[in-house]
PDB file of N, CA, C and O in Angstrom:
ATOM      1  N   MET A   1       0.879  -1.124  -0.028  1.00  0.00           N
ATOM      2  CA  MET A   1      -0.011  -0.062   0.058  1.00  0.00           C
ATOM      3  C   MET A   1       0.899   1.225  -0.031  1.00  0.00           C
ATOM      4  O   MET A   1       1.896   1.310   0.685  1.00  0.00           O
ATOM      5  N   ILE A   2       0.574   2.158  -0.856  1.00  0.00           N
ATOM      6  CA  ILE A   2       1.459   3.385  -1.029  1.00  0.00           C
ATOM      7  C   ILE A   2       1.546   4.123   0.335  1.00  0.00           C
ATOM      8  O   ILE A   2       2.624   4.432   0.842  1.00  0.00           O
ATOM      9  N   THR A   3       0.413   4.368   0.859  1.00  0.00           N
ATOM     10  CA  THR A   3       0.356   5.195   2.183  1.00  0.00           C
ATOM     11  C   THR A   3       1.152   4.594   3.241  1.00  0.00           C
ATOM     12  O   THR A   3       1.895   5.335   3.885  1.00  0.00           O
ATOM     13  N   ALA A   4       1.097   3.293   3.521  1.00  0.00           N
ATOM     14  CA  ALA A   4       1.880   2.648   4.522  1.00  0.00           C
ATOM     15  C   ALA A   4       3.238   2.783   4.209  1.00  0.00           C
ATOM     16  O   ALA A   4       3.987   3.194   5.095  1.00  0.00           O
ATOM     17  N   ARG A   5       3.723   2.488   3.015  1.00  0.00           N
ATOM     18  CA  ARG A   5       5.075   2.681   2.607  1.00  0.00           C
ATOM     19  C   ARG A   5       5.654   4.063   2.740  1.00  0.00           C
ATOM     20  O   ARG A   5       6.774   4.265   3.209  1.00  0.00           O
ATOM     21  N   LEU A   6       4.804   5.056   2.288  1.00  0.00           N
ATOM     22  CA  LEU A   6       5.219   6.430   2.580  1.00  0.00           C
ATOM     23  C   LEU A   6       5.390   6.868   4.034  1.00  0.00           C
ATOM     24  O   LEU A   6       6.264   7.651   4.407  1.00  0.00           O
ATOM     25  N   ALA A   7       4.448   6.272   4.847  1.00  0.00           N
ATOM     26  CA  ALA A   7       4.448   6.562   6.289  1.00  0.00           C
ATOM     27  C   ALA A   7       5.833   6.081   6.823  1.00  0.00           C
ATOM     28  O   ALA A   7       6.456   6.810   7.595  1.00  0.00           O
ATOM     29  N   ARG A   8       6.325   4.891   6.436  1.00  0.00           N
ATOM     30  CA  ARG A   8       7.614   4.411   6.834  1.00  0.00           C
ATOM     31  C   ARG A   8       8.734   5.300   6.379  1.00  0.00           C
ATOM     32  O   ARG A   8       9.667   5.587   7.130  1.00  0.00           O
ATOM     33  N   ILE A   9       8.636   5.734   5.143  1.00  0.00           N
ATOM     34  CA  ILE A   9       9.634   6.659   4.570  1.00  0.00           C
ATOM     35  C   ILE A   9       9.688   7.987   5.457  1.00  0.00           C
ATOM     36  O   ILE A   9      10.750   8.380   5.940  1.00  0.00           O
ATOM     37  N   PHE A  10       8.593   8.586   5.623  1.00  0.00           N
ATOM     38  CA  PHE A  10       8.387   9.785   6.433  1.00  0.00           C
ATOM     39  C   PHE A  10       8.921   9.654   7.799  1.00  0.00           C
ATOM     40  O   PHE A  10       9.602  10.537   8.321  1.00  0.00           O
ATOM     41  N   ALA A  11       8.597   8.513   8.391  1.00  0.00           N
ATOM     42  CA  ALA A  11       9.101   8.195   9.785  1.00  0.00           C
ATOM     43  C   ALA A  11      10.611   8.272   9.824  1.00  0.00           C
ATOM     44  O   ALA A  11      11.196   8.859  10.734  1.00  0.00           O
ATOM     45  N   LYS A  12      11.282   7.628   8.749  1.00  0.00           N
ATOM     46  CA  LYS A  12      12.755   7.614   8.736  1.00  0.00           C
ATOM     47  C   LYS A  12      13.301   8.900   8.318  1.00  0.00           C
ATOM     48  O   LYS A  12      14.222   9.379   8.979  1.00  0.00           O
ATOM     49  N   ALA A  13      12.860   9.497   7.331  1.00  0.00           N
ATOM     50  CA  ALA A  13      13.440  10.759   6.814  1.00  0.00           C
ATOM     51  C   ALA A  13      13.212  11.992   7.643  1.00  0.00           C
ATOM     52  O   ALA A  13      14.059  12.882   7.723  1.00  0.00           O
ATOM     53  N   PHE A  14      12.000  12.030   8.286  1.00  0.00           N
ATOM     54  CA  PHE A  14      11.592  13.235   9.024  1.00  0.00           C
ATOM     55  C   PHE A  14      11.330  13.026  10.498  1.00  0.00           C
ATOM     56  O   PHE A  14      10.855  13.950  11.159  1.00  0.00           O
ATOM     57  N   ALA A  15      11.610  11.887  11.032  1.00  0.00           N
ATOM     58  CA  ALA A  15      11.342  11.449  12.453  1.00  0.00           C
ATOM     59  C   ALA A  15       9.832  11.722  12.809  1.00  0.00           C
ATOM     60  O   ALA A  15       9.464  12.186  13.888  1.00  0.00           O
ATOM     61  N   LEU A  16       9.013  11.377  11.773  1.00  0.00           N
ATOM     62  CA  LEU A  16       7.620  11.509  12.073  1.00  0.00           C
ATOM     63  C   LEU A  16       6.941  10.244  12.571  1.00  0.00           C
ATOM     64  O   LEU A  16       7.029   9.199  11.927  1.00  0.00           O
ATOM     65  N   ASP A  17       6.270  10.325  13.705  1.00  0.00           N
ATOM     66  CA  ASP A  17       5.474   9.196  14.162  1.00  0.00           C
ATOM     67  C   ASP A  17       4.597   8.730  13.073  1.00  0.00           C
ATOM     68  O   ASP A  17       3.824   9.536  12.556  1.00  0.00           O
ATOM     69  N   PRO A  18       4.646   7.428  12.650  1.00  0.00           N
ATOM     70  CA  PRO A  18       3.757   6.866  11.559  1.00  0.00           C
ATOM     71  C   PRO A  18       2.295   7.241  11.872  1.00  0.00           C
ATOM     72  O   PRO A  18       1.547   7.531  10.939  1.00  0.00           O
ATOM     73  N   SER A  19       1.864   7.247  13.125  1.00  0.00           N
ATOM     74  CA  SER A  19       0.490   7.429  13.371  1.00  0.00           C
ATOM     75  C   SER A  19       0.141   8.898  13.110  1.00  0.00           C
ATOM     76  O   SER A  19      -1.047   9.220  13.126  1.00  0.00           O
ATOM     77  N   GLU A  20       1.083   9.807  12.873  1.00  0.00           N
ATOM     78  CA  GLU A  20       0.753  11.156  12.589  1.00  0.00           C
ATOM     79  C   GLU A  20       0.765  11.479  11.018  1.00  0.00           C
ATOM     80  O   GLU A  20       0.426  12.575  10.570  1.00  0.00           O
ATOM     81  N   PHE A  21       1.194  10.403  10.234  1.00  0.00           N
ATOM     82  CA  PHE A  21       1.207  10.618   8.905  1.00  0.00           C
ATOM     83  C   PHE A  21      -0.119  10.651   8.183  1.00  0.00           C
ATOM     84  O   PHE A  21      -0.976   9.794   8.402  1.00  0.00           O
ATOM     85  N   ASN A  22      -0.301  11.702   7.265  1.00  0.00           N
ATOM     86  CA  ASN A  22      -1.690  11.727   6.618  1.00  0.00           C
ATOM     87  C   ASN A  22      -1.503  12.406   5.275  1.00  0.00           C
ATOM     88  O   ASN A  22      -0.411  12.920   5.032  1.00  0.00           O
ATOM     89  N   HIS A  23      -2.399  12.445   4.461  1.00  0.00           N
ATOM     90  CA  HIS A  23      -2.372  12.915   3.052  1.00  0.00           C
ATOM     91  C   HIS A  23      -2.306  14.511   3.054  1.00  0.00           C
ATOM     92  O   HIS A  23      -2.068  15.120   2.011  1.00  0.00           O
ATOM     93  N   GLY A  24      -2.522  15.153   4.250  1.00  0.00           N
ATOM     94  CA  GLY A  24      -2.656  16.597   4.274  1.00  0.00           C
ATOM     95  C   GLY A  24      -1.334  17.212   4.688  1.00  0.00           C
ATOM     96  O   GLY A  24      -1.276  18.435   4.815  1.00  0.00           O
ATOM     97  N   ILE A  25      -0.287  16.471   4.903  1.00  0.00           N
ATOM     98  CA  ILE A  25       0.980  16.949   5.339  1.00  0.00           C
ATOM     99  C   ILE A  25       1.679  17.771   4.145  1.00  0.00           C
ATOM    100  O   ILE A  25       1.895  17.261   3.046  1.00  0.00           O
ATOM    101  N   LEU A  26       1.999  19.056   4.466  1.00  0.00           N
ATOM    102  CA  LEU A  26       2.696  19.947   3.414  1.00  0.00           C
ATOM    103  C   LEU A  26       4.204  19.983   3.749  1.00  0.00           C
ATOM    104  O   LEU A  26       4.625  19.654   4.858  1.00  0.00           O
ATOM    105  N   HIS A  27       4.983  20.390   2.757  1.00  0.00           N
ATOM    106  CA  HIS A  27       6.347  20.639   2.939  1.00  0.00           C
ATOM    107  C   HIS A  27       6.686  21.472   4.191  1.00  0.00           C
ATOM    108  O   HIS A  27       7.593  21.091   4.931  1.00  0.00           O
ATOM    109  N   GLY A  28       6.010  22.565   4.449  1.00  0.00           N
ATOM    110  CA  GLY A  28       6.247  23.472   5.529  1.00  0.00           C
ATOM    111  C   GLY A  28       5.908  22.933   6.867  1.00  0.00           C
ATOM    112  O   GLY A  28       6.378  23.483   7.863  1.00  0.00           O
ATOM    113  N   ASP A  29       5.098  21.857   6.977  1.00  0.00           N
ATOM    114  CA  ASP A  29       4.622  21.226   8.275  1.00  0.00           C
ATOM    115  C   ASP A  29       5.630  20.566   9.035  1.00  0.00           C
ATOM    116  O   ASP A  29       5.455  20.430  10.246  1.00  0.00           O
ATOM    117  N   LEU A  30       6.749  20.103   8.440  1.00  0.00           N
ATOM    118  CA  LEU A  30       7.668  19.335   9.164  1.00  0.00           C
ATOM    119  C   LEU A  30       9.036  20.033   9.156  1.00  0.00           C
ATOM    120  O   LEU A  30       9.526  20.425   8.097  1.00  0.00           O
ATOM    121  N   LYS A  31       9.608  20.177  10.256  1.00  0.00           N
ATOM    122  CA  LYS A  31      10.827  20.994  10.491  1.00  0.00           C
ATOM    123  C   LYS A  31      11.892  20.346   9.633  1.00  0.00           C
ATOM    124  O   LYS A  31      12.632  21.042   8.937  1.00  0.00           O
ATOM    125  N   LYS A  32      11.990  18.951   9.670  1.00  0.00           N
ATOM    126  CA  LYS A  32      13.094  18.278   8.947  1.00  0.00           C
ATOM    127  C   LYS A  32      12.848  18.154   7.496  1.00  0.00           C
ATOM    128  O   LYS A  32      13.692  17.563   6.823  1.00  0.00           O
ATOM    129  N   TRP A  33      11.734  18.668   6.902  1.00  0.00           N
ATOM    130  CA  TRP A  33      11.481  18.563   5.508  1.00  0.00           C
ATOM    131  C   TRP A  33      12.102  19.853   4.906  1.00  0.00           C
ATOM    132  O   TRP A  33      11.418  20.780   4.471  1.00  0.00           O
ATOM    133  N   ASP A  34      13.419  19.830   4.919  1.00  0.00           N
ATOM    134  CA  ASP A  34      14.146  20.946   4.244  1.00  0.00           C
ATOM    135  C   ASP A  34      14.704  20.342   3.024  1.00  0.00           C
ATOM    136  O   ASP A  34      14.302  19.249   2.624  1.00  0.00           O
ATOM    137  N   SER A  35      15.697  21.075   2.368  1.00  0.00           N
ATOM    138  CA  SER A  35      16.159  20.633   1.096  1.00  0.00           C
ATOM    139  C   SER A  35      16.929  19.244   1.256  1.00  0.00           C
ATOM    140  O   SER A  35      16.750  18.347   0.432  1.00  0.00           O
ATOM    141  N   ILE A  36      17.730  19.106   2.266  1.00  0.00           N
ATOM    142  CA  ILE A  36      18.355  17.908   2.485  1.00  0.00           C
ATOM    143  C   ILE A  36      17.344  16.677   2.882  1.00  0.00           C
ATOM    144  O   ILE A  36      17.463  15.537   2.431  1.00  0.00           O
ATOM    145  N   GLY A  37      16.463  17.045   3.684  1.00  0.00           N
ATOM    146  CA  GLY A  37      15.451  15.994   3.947  1.00  0.00           C
ATOM    147  C   GLY A  37      14.594  15.585   2.754  1.00  0.00           C
ATOM    148  O   GLY A  37      14.205  14.437   2.540  1.00  0.00           O
ATOM    149  N   HIS A  38      14.348  16.638   2.015  1.00  0.00           N
ATOM    150  CA  HIS A  38      13.498  16.367   0.642  1.00  0.00           C
ATOM    151  C   HIS A  38      14.334  15.300  -0.200  1.00  0.00           C
ATOM    152  O   HIS A  38      13.803  14.270  -0.614  1.00  0.00           O
ATOM    153  N   MET A  39      15.605  15.593  -0.415  1.00  0.00           N
ATOM    154  CA  MET A  39      16.432  14.690  -1.195  1.00  0.00           C
ATOM    155  C   MET A  39      16.513  13.266  -0.505  1.00  0.00           C
ATOM    156  O   MET A  39      16.445  12.236  -1.176  1.00  0.00           O
ATOM    157  N   ALA A  40      16.651  13.264   0.779  1.00  0.00           N
ATOM    158  CA  ALA A  40      16.679  11.935   1.407  1.00  0.00           C
ATOM    159  C   ALA A  40      15.393  11.121   1.212  1.00  0.00           C
ATOM    160  O   ALA A  40      15.394   9.907   1.008  1.00  0.00           O
ATOM    161  N   MET A  41      14.272  11.902   1.294  1.00  0.00           N
ATOM    162  CA  MET A  41      12.940  11.245   1.027  1.00  0.00           C
ATOM    163  C   MET A  41      12.909  10.818  -0.366  1.00  0.00           C
ATOM    164  O   MET A  41      12.519   9.677  -0.612  1.00  0.00           O
ATOM    165  N   VAL A  42      13.288  11.628  -1.347  1.00  0.00           N
ATOM    166  CA  VAL A  42      13.295  11.248  -2.760  1.00  0.00           C
ATOM    167  C   VAL A  42      14.163   9.889  -2.906  1.00  0.00           C
ATOM    168  O   VAL A  42      13.705   8.898  -3.474  1.00  0.00           O
ATOM    169  N   ALA A  43      15.309   9.930  -2.405  1.00  0.00           N
ATOM    170  CA  ALA A  43      16.131   8.812  -2.617  1.00  0.00           C
ATOM    171  C   ALA A  43      15.537   7.487  -1.984  1.00  0.00           C
ATOM    172  O   ALA A  43      15.702   6.382  -2.501  1.00  0.00           O
ATOM    173  N   ALA A  44      14.884   7.688  -0.903  1.00  0.00           N
ATOM    174  CA  ALA A  44      14.176   6.438  -0.191  1.00  0.00           C
ATOM    175  C   ALA A  44      13.012   6.030  -1.037  1.00  0.00           C
ATOM    176  O   ALA A  44      12.754   4.833  -1.165  1.00  0.00           O
ATOM    177  N   MET A  45      12.252   7.002  -1.654  1.00  0.00           N
ATOM    178  CA  MET A  45      11.173   6.559  -2.483  1.00  0.00           C
ATOM    179  C   MET A  45      11.597   5.945  -3.740  1.00  0.00           C
ATOM    180  O   MET A  45      10.966   5.015  -4.241  1.00  0.00           O
ATOM    181  N   GLU A  46      12.677   6.457  -4.271  1.00  0.00           N
ATOM    182  CA  GLU A  46      13.217   5.731  -5.478  1.00  0.00           C
ATOM    183  C   GLU A  46      13.563   4.274  -5.253  1.00  0.00           C
ATOM    184  O   GLU A  46      13.234   3.382  -6.034  1.00  0.00           O
ATOM    185  N   LYS A  47      14.257   4.086  -4.120  1.00  0.00           N
ATOM    186  CA  LYS A  47      14.612   2.720  -3.657  1.00  0.00           C
ATOM    187  C   LYS A  47      13.329   1.898  -3.339  1.00  0.00           C
ATOM    188  O   LYS A  47      13.223   0.758  -3.790  1.00  0.00           O
ATOM    189  N   GLU A  48      12.461   2.392  -2.656  1.00  0.00           N
ATOM    190  CA  GLU A  48      11.277   1.679  -2.150  1.00  0.00           C
ATOM    191  C   GLU A  48      10.289   1.263  -3.263  1.00  0.00           C
ATOM    192  O   GLU A  48       9.761   0.152  -3.320  1.00  0.00           O
ATOM    193  N   PHE A  49      10.082   2.344  -4.203  1.00  0.00           N
ATOM    194  CA  PHE A  49       9.145   2.002  -5.213  1.00  0.00           C
ATOM    195  C   PHE A  49       9.773   1.667  -6.630  1.00  0.00           C
ATOM    196  O   PHE A  49       9.065   1.494  -7.622  1.00  0.00           O
ATOM    197  N   LYS A  50      11.063   1.594  -6.648  1.00  0.00           N
ATOM    198  CA  LYS A  50      11.833   1.182  -7.863  1.00  0.00           C
ATOM    199  C   LYS A  50      11.499   2.083  -9.008  1.00  0.00           C
ATOM    200  O   LYS A  50      11.153   1.610 -10.090  1.00  0.00           O
ATOM    201  N   VAL A  51      11.599   3.434  -8.787  1.00  0.00           N
ATOM    202  CA  VAL A  51      11.363   4.427  -9.827  1.00  0.00           C
ATOM    203  C   VAL A  51      12.395   5.370  -9.720  1.00  0.00           C
ATOM    204  O   VAL A  51      13.127   5.397  -8.731  1.00  0.00           O
ATOM    205  N   GLU A  52      12.531   6.287 -10.837  1.00  0.00           N
ATOM    206  CA  GLU A  52      13.404   7.397 -10.766  1.00  0.00           C
ATOM    207  C   GLU A  52      12.465   8.623 -11.107  1.00  0.00           C
ATOM    208  O   GLU A  52      11.521   8.599 -11.897  1.00  0.00           O
ATOM    209  N   PHE A  53      12.937   9.775 -10.309  1.00  0.00           N
ATOM    210  CA  PHE A  53      12.231  10.935 -10.573  1.00  0.00           C
ATOM    211  C   PHE A  53      13.037  11.926 -11.360  1.00  0.00           C
ATOM    212  O   PHE A  53      14.260  11.958 -11.225  1.00  0.00           O
ATOM    213  N   ASP A  54      12.393  12.752 -12.192  1.00  0.00           N
ATOM    214  CA  ASP A  54      13.180  13.802 -12.873  1.00  0.00           C
ATOM    215  C   ASP A  54      12.953  15.112 -11.964  1.00  0.00           C
ATOM    216  O   ASP A  54      12.138  15.148 -11.042  1.00  0.00           O
ATOM    217  N   VAL A  55      13.745  16.137 -12.328  1.00  0.00           N
ATOM    218  CA  VAL A  55      13.836  17.342 -11.506  1.00  0.00           C
ATOM    219  C   VAL A  55      12.427  17.963 -11.377  1.00  0.00           C
ATOM    220  O   VAL A  55      12.073  18.402 -10.283  1.00  0.00           O
ATOM    221  N   ASP A  56      11.630  18.015 -12.422  1.00  0.00           N
ATOM    222  CA  ASP A  56      10.292  18.586 -12.265  1.00  0.00           C
ATOM    223  C   ASP A  56       9.441  17.788 -11.274  1.00  0.00           C
ATOM    224  O   ASP A  56       8.747  18.386 -10.452  1.00  0.00           O
ATOM    225  N   GLU A  57       9.477  16.511 -11.330  1.00  0.00           N
ATOM    226  CA  GLU A  57       8.812  15.597 -10.297  1.00  0.00           C
ATOM    227  C   GLU A  57       9.229  15.932  -8.914  1.00  0.00           C
ATOM    228  O   GLU A  57       8.406  16.095  -8.012  1.00  0.00           O
ATOM    229  N   ILE A  58      10.518  16.036  -8.749  1.00  0.00           N
ATOM    230  CA  ILE A  58      11.077  16.207  -7.457  1.00  0.00           C
ATOM    231  C   ILE A  58      10.626  17.527  -6.886  1.00  0.00           C
ATOM    232  O   ILE A  58      10.350  17.631  -5.691  1.00  0.00           O
ATOM    233  N   MET A  59      10.549  18.527  -7.722  1.00  0.00           N
ATOM    234  CA  MET A  59      10.170  19.903  -7.314  1.00  0.00           C
ATOM    235  C   MET A  59       8.593  19.880  -7.053  1.00  0.00           C
ATOM    236  O   MET A  59       8.131  20.594  -6.164  1.00  0.00           O
ATOM    237  N   GLU A  60       7.838  19.129  -7.760  1.00  0.00           N
ATOM    238  CA  GLU A  60       6.331  18.973  -7.580  1.00  0.00           C
ATOM    239  C   GLU A  60       5.954  18.378  -6.265  1.00  0.00           C
ATOM    240  O   GLU A  60       4.849  18.612  -5.775  1.00  0.00           O
ATOM    241  N   MET A  61       6.750  17.689  -5.733  1.00  0.00           N
ATOM    242  CA  MET A  61       6.519  16.870  -4.429  1.00  0.00           C
ATOM    243  C   MET A  61       6.594  17.735  -3.262  1.00  0.00           C
ATOM    244  O   MET A  61       7.567  17.646  -2.513  1.00  0.00           O
ATOM    245  N   GLN A  62       5.591  18.619  -3.024  1.00  0.00           N
ATOM    246  CA  GLN A  62       5.522  19.553  -1.870  1.00  0.00           C
ATOM    247  C   GLN A  62       4.507  19.130  -0.864  1.00  0.00           C
ATOM    248  O   GLN A  62       4.301  19.837   0.122  1.00  0.00           O
ATOM    249  N   SER A  63       3.877  18.044  -1.055  1.00  0.00           N
ATOM    250  CA  SER A  63       2.879  17.573  -0.038  1.00  0.00           C
ATOM    251  C   SER A  63       2.738  16.117  -0.238  1.00  0.00           C
ATOM    252  O   SER A  63       3.118  15.621  -1.299  1.00  0.00           O
ATOM    253  N   VAL A  64       2.167  15.320   0.793  1.00  0.00           N
ATOM    254  CA  VAL A  64       1.955  13.993   0.644  1.00  0.00           C
ATOM    255  C   VAL A  64       0.938  13.731  -0.581  1.00  0.00           C
ATOM    256  O   VAL A  64       1.155  12.824  -1.384  1.00  0.00           O
ATOM    257  N   ALA A  65      -0.037  14.467  -0.664  1.00  0.00           N
ATOM    258  CA  ALA A  65      -0.988  14.326  -1.799  1.00  0.00           C
ATOM    259  C   ALA A  65      -0.327  14.459  -3.152  1.00  0.00           C
ATOM    260  O   ALA A  65      -0.678  13.743  -4.089  1.00  0.00           O
ATOM    261  N   GLU A  66       0.681  15.419  -3.271  1.00  0.00           N
ATOM    262  CA  GLU A  66       1.314  15.551  -4.517  1.00  0.00           C
ATOM    263  C   GLU A  66       2.195  14.339  -4.805  1.00  0.00           C
ATOM    264  O   GLU A  66       2.264  13.843  -5.930  1.00  0.00           O
ATOM    265  N   ILE A  67       2.871  13.877  -3.741  1.00  0.00           N
ATOM    266  CA  ILE A  67       3.767  12.727  -3.868  1.00  0.00           C
ATOM    267  C   ILE A  67       2.969  11.580  -4.364  1.00  0.00           C
ATOM    268  O   ILE A  67       3.440  10.891  -5.269  1.00  0.00           O
ATOM    269  N   ILE A  68       1.843  11.317  -3.874  1.00  0.00           N
ATOM    270  CA  ILE A  68       0.944  10.197  -4.268  1.00  0.00           C
ATOM    271  C   ILE A  68       0.602  10.418  -5.821  1.00  0.00           C
ATOM    272  O   ILE A  68       0.704   9.483  -6.614  1.00  0.00           O
ATOM    273  N   VAL A  69       0.221  11.605  -6.188  1.00  0.00           N
ATOM    274  CA  VAL A  69      -0.013  11.886  -7.654  1.00  0.00           C
ATOM    275  C   VAL A  69       1.099  11.467  -8.502  1.00  0.00           C
ATOM    276  O   VAL A  69       0.919  10.751  -9.487  1.00  0.00           O
ATOM    277  N   VAL A  70       2.352  11.939  -8.107  1.00  0.00           N
ATOM    278  CA  VAL A  70       3.500  11.627  -8.903  1.00  0.00           C
ATOM    279  C   VAL A  70       3.772  10.195  -8.892  1.00  0.00           C
ATOM    280  O   VAL A  70       4.144   9.689  -9.951  1.00  0.00           O
ATOM    281  N   LEU A  71       3.634   9.421  -7.793  1.00  0.00           N
ATOM    282  CA  LEU A  71       3.924   7.985  -7.808  1.00  0.00           C
ATOM    283  C   LEU A  71       2.954   7.273  -8.637  1.00  0.00           C
ATOM    284  O   LEU A  71       3.289   6.301  -9.315  1.00  0.00           O
ATOM    285  N   THR A  72       1.654   7.768  -8.601  1.00  0.00           N
ATOM    286  CA  THR A  72       0.612   7.155  -9.352  1.00  0.00           C
ATOM    287  C   THR A  72       0.903   7.285 -10.899  1.00  0.00           C
ATOM    288  O   THR A  72       0.727   6.355 -11.686  1.00  0.00           O
ATOM    289  N   ARG A  73       1.344   8.478 -11.238  1.00  0.00           N
ATOM    290  CA  ARG A  73       1.790   8.557 -12.666  1.00  0.00           C
ATOM    291  C   ARG A  73       2.932   7.785 -13.134  1.00  0.00           C
ATOM    292  O   ARG A  73       3.068   7.548 -14.335  1.00  0.00           O
ATOM    293  N   LYS A  74       3.825   7.347 -12.190  1.00  0.00           N
ATOM    294  CA  LYS A  74       4.817   6.556 -12.300  1.00  0.00           C
ATOM    295  C   LYS A  74       4.402   5.045 -12.485  1.00  0.00           C
ATOM    296  O   LYS A  74       5.200   4.188 -12.864  1.00  0.00           O
ATOM    297  N   GLY A  75       3.121   4.807 -12.193  1.00  0.00           N
ATOM    298  CA  GLY A  75       2.686   3.477 -12.261  1.00  0.00           C
ATOM    299  C   GLY A  75       2.595   2.784 -10.878  1.00  0.00           C
ATOM    300  O   GLY A  75       2.093   1.663 -10.794  1.00  0.00           O
ATOM    301  N   VAL A  76       3.035   3.385  -9.881  1.00  0.00           N
ATOM    302  CA  VAL A  76       2.965   2.783  -8.566  1.00  0.00           C
ATOM    303  C   VAL A  76       1.490   2.671  -8.056  1.00  0.00           C
ATOM    304  O   VAL A  76       0.745   3.647  -8.138  1.00  0.00           O
ATOM    305  N   THR A  77       1.067   1.481  -7.529  1.00  0.00           N
ATOM    306  CA  THR A  77      -0.302   1.323  -7.073  1.00  0.00           C
ATOM    307  C   THR A  77      -0.292   0.707  -5.704  1.00  0.00           C
ATOM    308  O   THR A  77       0.724   0.251  -5.181  1.00  0.00           O
ATOM    309  N   ASP A  78      -1.443   0.719  -5.176  1.00  0.00           N
ATOM    310  CA  ASP A  78      -1.494   0.016  -3.776  1.00  0.00           C
ATOM    311  C   ASP A  78      -1.217  -1.315  -3.821  1.00  0.00           C
ATOM    312  O   ASP A  78      -1.225  -1.983  -2.787  1.00  0.00           O
TER     313      ASP A  78
END
């Protein structure tokens, strides 16, 4: 399931309690979601979902909802 896998990635990349993970999280909501954290998250997602993101996709991912849209376009499903 995309959501559960993303929750694990967010827990590791941003020290977010998985129970607090939700589709409404925005880039500015998490202190550790800075440029370095963003790239760590992207690298973890590429490994977990076996995809590669281009620069435009990386820049587009500014919320959990947008990340799910990008992953879906890449063919990732639940």
